[in-house]
N, C-alpha and C positions, 0 to 999 in steps of 0.2 A: 418307572421307565427312564432309562438313560441314554437321549439321542444324541448320537455323534454328529456333529455339525460340520458339513464339509467346507461351508464359507464363513465358520465363526471367526477366523483368523480377520476377516475384513472389519471385525469391530475394533481390533486391537489401533489402538492410536486414531481412529477416525474423528475427524473435525464433526461437531455439532453444533448446532443451533442453540443459543442460550433458551431460546423459547421452547426447545424439546424437553419433554418430562424425562427426567433420569429415573430408571426403575432399578438400577443397580451399579457399583462403582467398585473398581479394585484396581490399585494403583492409577495407571494412566489410562486406562479402560473402561469405558461407561455402555450401558445396554439403555435403550431410550424408549421410550412406549412406541416410537416409530419403527423400530427394530423388532420389538415385539410383535407390532401388527405385520410387519413384512413375513415374518417367521411363520406365523399362524395362517397366513393366506396359501402356504406349501400346502397344507393339509384340508383346504376349504373344499375340494372336489371330493376327496375320500370321506369327509363329513357331510357332503351333500349341502354344504353351506349353513349347516346348523351352528346356531350362535354358541361360545364358550360361556362356559360358567365362570363365576369367580375363582373356583377352587381351580378349574383346567387351567385359567389364564396364569396362574400363581406356578402350578406344575411347568408350563411350557416355558415362564420365565427362567425357573432352578434349571431346567434342562439347558437353556441358553447359556447359562452362567457355568454349568458343570463342562457343557461342551467348548464353550470358549478357553474355561482355564487349561483345559487338556491341550486345545489348538497351541495357546501360548505356550505351554510346555514343550510341545514337538517343536516349534519354533525355537525355542532355547536349546533343543537338543539338535539344531541344525537340521532336522529331518526335511525341511522344507528346501534344503539346498541339494538334495539328492538330485540326480539328473531326471530319474525316474519320475519322481514326485513332482518337479518343476513341470516336466512335459504334460503330466495330467492336470496339474493346477492351470496350464496353459489351454487345453483342452476345455478344463471347466469354464474357464473365463470365455474362451471363444463361443461355446456353446450359450452361455447366459447373454452376451453381448447380441450375437446372432437373434434371439428370442425378442431381446428388447428392441433391435432394429425392426424385426418383423413387427411387434406391437404397436411402436410408437412410428414409423415411418411409412410402413407400408399398409396394413390392416386399416387404419382410418380412413384412407382414400378409398378403399372397397365398398363398393354400394351393389347390392343384390336387388334389383327391381321386382315388385311384386308379379309383374308380368311373366318374369324370368323362371320365378318359381311355379307359375301357372304352365308354363310350358313344359318344365321337367315333369310334374305331373301329370300332364297330358302324355308325355312319352314313355312315361312308366305307370300304368294306371294298378300296376300290381302294388304299388307305395300305400293305397288305398283300398285294401280289401273289404268289400262290402259283406261278404260271405265267408263264415267260418265252418269247417268241417271237424267233429269228432271223429276219429277213425282207430282202428285196429289195424295190425297188419301181420303177416308171416312171410319170412324171407327163407328162401332154400337155394340150394346152388343149381339145381337141375330143373329142367321142365317136367321132368318125369316124375320127381318128388313132389312138384307143385300141384299136377293133375291129380295125383294121389291123395295129396291132402285136400284138394277141391271135392274131389268125390266123397271123403269122409265127411266133410262138412255138409255136402247135400244130404247126407244121411243122418244128419242131426248131430254130428259130432260137435264138441264145446270149444268154439274158437280161441277162448283165452287159453284153456288147458292145453291145445296142441301148439298155441305159440310158445307156451312156456316149455314144452319138450321139444319142439322140432326147430323152430324159428332161429335164425342165426342173427336176427337185428337185435340190437341194445334194448329194444322195448319189450323183450320177452320176458324180462324179470317183472313187467307189469301187465303181463297176459296179452300183451301185442298192443297196448293202449299207446298211441302217439300223441305227442305235443299238437295243441290245435293247428289246424292247417288252412292255409289261404291261397289262393290263385300266385304261380309265380315261384313255388318253393319246389316243384318236381319238373323232371323232363317232359315235354310237351304230351307223349305218350301215355306216361303215366296219369298226368293230370287229366287228360280227356277222360280216362276211365274212372278216376274217382270222383270227379264233378258230374258224372252222368249218374252214379248210383243212388237209388233210393234207400231211404232209412231201413237197417236191418238187411240189406241187400249185400251179399258177398260176391266179389267181382271173380272174373277168371284171370287164370296166371297171366300176369303182366311183366315183360323181361324189361329188366333195369339194369343198372351198372353194376351190380353186387349180387345180381341172380335175378331170380323170378318171385314176383311179389303176389300175394293175395290179400286183398283189403276188404274190411267189414265197414260199412258205414254205420255208424252209432248214431249220430244225430249231424243236423246241419242248421246253423243260425245265422240269422242276418243282423246286422248291427242297425240300432234305432238311430234315426235322425240325430239325437242329441250325442251318442256313441260317435258316429261318423263326424260331426264337426269338433269334438275333442281330439279325435286321432288326427283329423286333417291341421289342426293347429300345432299339434305336436309334431308331426310330420313336415311342415312347413317351416317349423323352428329349426328341425335337423338339417333340411336340405340349405337352408340359408348358411348355418354354422358351417356345413361341409363345403358348400361351395366358396364361402370365405377364406376357410383353410385351402382349398385347390387353389384359389386364385392368388391367394398370400404366397405359397410356395412357387407358383408359375412366375410371379413378380421378383421374388426372392432369387430364382434360377437366372432370369433376365439379367437383373442387377450385377449380380456376380460374374455374368459372362460381360457384360460393360467394363467392370472393373478390372476384368482379366485381361481385357484388350486395352485398356488404357495402360495399366501396369506393364504390359509387355512380358507376360509371365512366362517361365521356362520351365518345363516339366520333364524329368529325366526317369522316364518309365522303366528303361533299362537298367537301372541302378536299384530297382528294388529286390530286396533279399526276402 
C-alpha cells in the first residue's frame, strides 16, 4: 500500500538531534524513529491502539520514504508554489496548529469533577438503561392498514411474515426484528406503549412520525449488577471525554474572540463572491 503523505515535505531539511535514531537517509533528508512514531499515531484510533508488528513498522517506514520522495519531487517541480496549493498548505498548517494549541494550552487545564459526571447521569438517566427489550415492529402509512393488520394478528397471523410482506420499516428484511430497545430511544407515546407490554403481547396501532406502528414484545431483560457497573464505567468515561471536548471548544472560541478584539480584526463580508 502506498500512502500519500500530506505532511512528508516537513521532513525535508528538518533539523534533528544527534540522539535521534535515523531510520532512513537520502540526500539531506532523514527519517527518524521519532518521525515514524508520530506517523503511526495517526492511525492509532482506527487500529484501536493495537501494537504494530515489526513487519508493519517496516511497511510504514517504506510508505514514509515513498511519500517523502514524491513530495520532494513535487517541490522540485515547484508545485508547492502554485497559489491554490499554497492556500491549501496554509489551511493544513492552521488546522494542525489549532489542534496543537487545543491539546497543549487548553485541554490540560480542563478538569471534569466526578460530581459533575454524577449530575449529568442524574439529569439523563436514559444513559444507563437497566432494562432492554427485544421487539418486532410493523410500520404502515395509515391507521386503517394498521387496524387491519392488528385484526389479522389477533386471528393468529404470523407477525414476522406480515412484517416482511407489509411493513415499510427497514426491519422488514428481518421479519420486523429490531435492535435491542431501551428507554429514551422513542417518542414518549411509543415508549409508554412498548414498555407496558408483556412478553408475547402485540400492541394496538401507535401513531409515530413515519406512520402507524404495531409492536410485538419478544423478551425483556434487566442487566445484572456486574453489567450495570461495567456500563456505568464506560458511560462515565465517554461523558468525561465529551465534556472535555465541549469545554475545550468553548475555551477555544473564547480565546479566538479575545484575540479578535486585541488585533482589531476587520472582516469584509460584502466582498465574498
